[in-house]
C-alpha positions as protocol buffer text, in pm:
chain_id: "A"
residue {
  index: 1
  type: UNK
  ca { x: -809 y: -1906 z: -6038 }
}
residue {
  index: 2
  type: UNK
  ca { x: -1080 y: -1642 z: -6155 }
}
residue {
  index: 3
  type: UNK
  ca { x: -1379 y: -1601 z: -5946 }
}
residue {
  index: 4
  type: UNK
  ca { x: -1729 y: -1563 z: -6120 }
}
residue {
  index: 5
  type: UNK
  ca { x: -1912 y: -1263 z: -5948 }
}
residue {
  index: 6
  type: UNK
  ca { x: -2292 y: -1304 z: -6076 }
}
residue {
  index: 7
  type: UNK
  ca { x: -2374 y: -984 z: -5904 }
}
residue {
  index: 8
  type: UNK
  ca { x: -2137 y: -782 z: -6107 }
}
residue {
  index: 9
  type: UNK
  ca { x: -2179 y: -955 z: -6441 }
}
residue {
  index: 10
  type: UNK
  ca { x: -2546 y: -1040 z: -6472 }
}
residue {
  index: 11
  type: UNK
  ca { x: -2606 y: -787 z: -6748 }
}
residue {
  index: 12
  type: UNK
  ca { x: -2346 y: -994 z: -6957 }
}
residue {
  index: 13
  type: UNK
  ca { x: -2474 y: -1327 z: -6859 }
}
residue {
  index: 14
  type: UNK
  ca { x: -2837 y: -1238 z: -6891 }
}
residue {
  index: 15
  type: UNK
  ca { x: -2803 y: -1070 z: -7205 }
}
residue {
  index: 16
  type: UNK
  ca { x: -2603 y: -1355 z: -7357 }
}
residue {
  index: 17
  type: UNK
  ca { x: -2889 y: -1598 z: -7278 }
}
residue {
  index: 18
  type: UNK
  ca { x: -3127 y: -1374 z: -7426 }
}
residue {
  index: 19
  type: UNK
  ca { x: -2925 y: -1339 z: -7712 }
}
residue {
  index: 20
  type: UNK
  ca { x: -2939 y: -1723 z: -7760 }
}
residue {
  index: 21
  type: UNK
  ca { x: -3322 y: -1728 z: -7721 }
}
residue {
  index: 22
  type: UNK
  ca { x: -3339 y: -1458 z: -7977 }
}
residue {
  index: 23
  type: UNK
  ca { x: -3130 y: -1653 z: -8231 }
}
residue {
  index: 24
  type: UNK
  ca { x: -3359 y: -1975 z: -8166 }
}
residue {
  index: 25
  type: UNK
  ca { x: -3665 y: -1788 z: -8218 }
}
residue {
  index: 26
  type: UNK
  ca { x: -3533 y: -1622 z: -8526 }
}
residue {
  index: 27
  type: UNK
  ca { x: -3429 y: -1962 z: -8660 }
}
residue {
  index: 28
  type: UNK
  ca { x: -3762 y: -2108 z: -8611 }
}
residue {
  index: 29
  type: UNK
  ca { x: -3993 y: -1856 z: -8756 }
}
residue {
  index: 30
  type: UNK
  ca { x: -4119 y: -2005 z: -9090 }
}
residue {
  index: 31
  type: UNK
  ca { x: -4218 y: -1690 z: -9268 }
}
residue {
  index: 32
  type: UNK
  ca { x: -4184 y: -1291 z: -9276 }
}
residue {
  index: 33
  type: UNK
  ca { x: -4517 y: -1251 z: -9129 }
}
residue {
  index: 34
  type: UNK
  ca { x: -4434 y: -1512 z: -8853 }
}
residue {
  index: 35
  type: UNK
  ca { x: -4104 y: -1314 z: -8792 }
}
residue {
  index: 36
  type: UNK
  ca { x: -4272 y: -978 z: -8780 }
}
residue {
  index: 37
  type: UNK
  ca { x: -4546 y: -1099 z: -8510 }
}
residue {
  index: 38
  type: UNK
  ca { x: -4288 y: -1274 z: -8309 }
}
residue {
  index: 39
  type: UNK
  ca { x: -4059 y: -939 z: -8295 }
}
residue {
  index: 40
  type: UNK
  ca { x: -4356 y: -721 z: -8230 }
}
residue {
  index: 41
  type: UNK
  ca { x: -4495 y: -902 z: -7954 }
}
residue {
  index: 42
  type: UNK
  ca { x: -4117 y: -973 z: -7810 }
}
residue {
  index: 43
  type: UNK
  ca { x: -4094 y: -560 z: -7820 }
}
residue {
  index: 44
  type: UNK
  ca { x: -4451 y: -576 z: -7655 }
}
residue {
  index: 45
  type: UNK
  ca { x: -4296 y: -795 z: -7359 }
}
residue {
  index: 46
  type: UNK
  ca { x: -4005 y: -572 z: -7309 }
}
residue {
  index: 47
  type: UNK
  ca { x: -4219 y: -249 z: -7324 }
}
residue {
  index: 48
  type: UNK
  ca { x: -4408 y: -384 z: -7033 }
}
residue {
  index: 49
  type: UNK
  ca { x: -4061 y: -486 z: -6846 }
}
residue {
  index: 50
  type: UNK
  ca { x: -3955 y: -124 z: -6932 }
}
residue {
  index: 51
  type: UNK
  ca { x: -4253 y: 22 z: -6746 }
}
residue {
  index: 52
  type: UNK
  ca { x: -4216 y: -174 z: -6464 }
}
residue {
  index: 53
  type: UNK
  ca { x: -3820 y: -81 z: -6440 }
}
residue {
  index: 54
  type: UNK
  ca { x: -3854 y: 274 z: -6522 }
}
residue {
  index: 55
  type: UNK
  ca { x: -3832 y: 402 z: -6145 }
}
residue {
  index: 56
  type: UNK
  ca { x: -3493 y: 232 z: -6113 }
}
residue {
  index: 57
  type: UNK
  ca { x: -3375 y: 259 z: -6486 }
}
residue {
  index: 58
  type: UNK
  ca { x: -3052 y: 129 z: -6549 }
}
residue {
  index: 59
  type: UNK
  ca { x: -2844 y: 120 z: -6852 }
}
residue {
  index: 60
  type: UNK
  ca { x: -2752 y: -260 z: -6821 }
}
residue {
  index: 61
  type: UNK
  ca { x: -3128 y: -321 z: -6860 }
}
residue {
  index: 62
  type: UNK
  ca { x: -3117 y: -160 z: -7188 }
}
residue {
  index: 63
  type: UNK
  ca { x: -2813 y: -370 z: -7297 }
}
residue {
  index: 64
  type: UNK
  ca { x: -3015 y: -690 z: -7229 }
}
residue {
  index: 65
  type: UNK
  ca { x: -3308 y: -601 z: -7438 }
}
residue {
  index: 66
  type: UNK
  ca { x: -3040 y: -512 z: -7716 }
}
residue {
  index: 67
  type: UNK
  ca { x: -2897 y: -856 z: -7665 }
}
residue {
  index: 68
  type: UNK
  ca { x: -3224 y: -1029 z: -7748 }
}
residue {
  index: 69
  type: UNK
  ca { x: -3283 y: -791 z: -8057 }
}
residue {
  index: 70
  type: UNK
  ca { x: -2941 y: -876 z: -8188 }
}
residue {
  index: 71
  type: UNK
  ca { x: -2985 y: -1250 z: -8139 }
}
residue {
  index: 72
  type: UNK
  ca { x: -3329 y: -1246 z: -8297 }
}
residue {
  index: 73
  type: UNK
  ca { x: -3195 y: -1052 z: -8628 }
}
residue {
  index: 74
  type: UNK
  ca { x: -2896 y: -1281 z: -8636 }
}
residue {
  index: 75
  type: UNK
  ca { x: -3134 y: -1594 z: -8629 }
}
residue {
  index: 76
  type: UNK
  ca { x: -3371 y: -1467 z: -8876 }
}
residue {
  index: 77
  type: UNK
  ca { x: -3094 y: -1348 z: -9119 }
}
residue {
  index: 78
  type: UNK
  ca { x: -2987 y: -1701 z: -9173 }
}
residue {
  index: 79
  type: UNK
  ca { x: -3301 y: -1806 z: -9337 }
}
residue {
  index: 80
  type: UNK
  ca { x: -3356 y: -1466 z: -9483 }
}
residue {
  index: 81
  type: UNK
  ca { x: -3715 y: -1439 z: -9385 }
}
residue {
  index: 82
  type: UNK
  ca { x: -3799 y: -1065 z: -9370 }
}
residue {
  index: 83
  type: UNK
  ca { x: -3632 y: -728 z: -9336 }
}
residue {
  index: 84
  type: UNK
  ca { x: -3391 y: -672 z: -9052 }
}
residue {
  index: 85
  type: UNK
  ca { x: -3501 y: -288 z: -9067 }
}
residue {
  index: 86
  type: UNK
  ca { x: -3870 y: -384 z: -9062 }
}
residue {
  index: 87
  type: UNK
  ca { x: -3815 y: -612 z: -8777 }
}
residue {
  index: 88
  type: UNK
  ca { x: -3657 y: -333 z: -8567 }
}
residue {
  index: 89
  type: UNK
  ca { x: -3937 y: -99 z: -8640 }
}
residue {
  index: 90
  type: UNK
  ca { x: -4175 y: -340 z: -8535 }
}
residue {
  index: 91
  type: UNK
  ca { x: -3975 y: -417 z: -8220 }
}
residue {
  index: 92
  type: UNK
  ca { x: -3981 y: -41 z: -8123 }
}
residue {
  index: 93
  type: UNK
  ca { x: -4345 y: -10 z: -8210 }
}
residue {
  index: 94
  type: UNK
  ca { x: -4437 y: -300 z: -7995 }
}
residue {
  index: 95
  type: UNK
  ca { x: -4228 y: -166 z: -7704 }
}
residue {
  index: 96
  type: UNK
  ca { x: -4371 y: 194 z: -7756 }
}
residue {
  index: 97
  type: UNK
  ca { x: -4718 y: 76 z: -7775 }
}
residue {
  index: 98
  type: UNK
  ca { x: -4710 y: -123 z: -7461 }
}
residue {
  index: 99
  type: UNK
  ca { x: -4532 y: 143 z: -7288 }
}
residue {
  index: 100
  type: UNK
  ca { x: -4774 y: 397 z: -7380 }
}
residue {
  index: 101
  type: UNK
  ca { x: -5092 y: 174 z: -7286 }
}
residue {
  index: 102
  type: UNK
  ca { x: -4903 y: 118 z: -6934 }
}
residue {
  index: 103
  type: UNK
  ca { x: -4864 y: 479 z: -6878 }
}
residue {
  index: 104
  type: UNK
  ca { x: -5217 y: 597 z: -6979 }
}
residue {
  index: 105
  type: UNK
  ca { x: -5361 y: 305 z: -6773 }
}
residue {
  index: 106
  type: UNK
  ca { x: -5524 y: 154 z: -7050 }
}
residue {
  index: 107
  type: UNK
  ca { x: -5402 y: -172 z: -6942 }
}
residue {
  index: 108
  type: UNK
  ca { x: -5239 y: -271 z: -6615 }
}
residue {
  index: 109
  type: UNK
  ca { x: -4978 y: -516 z: -6504 }
}
residue {
  index: 110
  type: UNK
  ca { x: -5015 y: -713 z: -6198 }
}
residue {
  index: 111
  type: UNK
  ca { x: -4712 y: -694 z: -5965 }
}
residue {
  index: 112
  type: UNK
  ca { x: -4548 y: -1056 z: -5890 }
}
């Protein structure tokens, strides 16, 4: 019988969970503008998380973020609202902008 090891497989499990969330968000976006706003703010959230995890950066964290992005692109492609290339650009812009604002100290994050 196979044993489920969450400690060793957390990136795959969490990445799949975020893929499903991204897919759901992509389906419920009702226009291209809404899709672009959702993906920009999602990138901003991941930029904040990236800033918090920069000291102990792990490639698996990057894979989890890509899982969300792929799920969102798949969900939004079903209804054909917006361009996938533009969505990737908005995601990266949101990610970089938030990370830059945190590095410069313009915005700060409270530790939980």
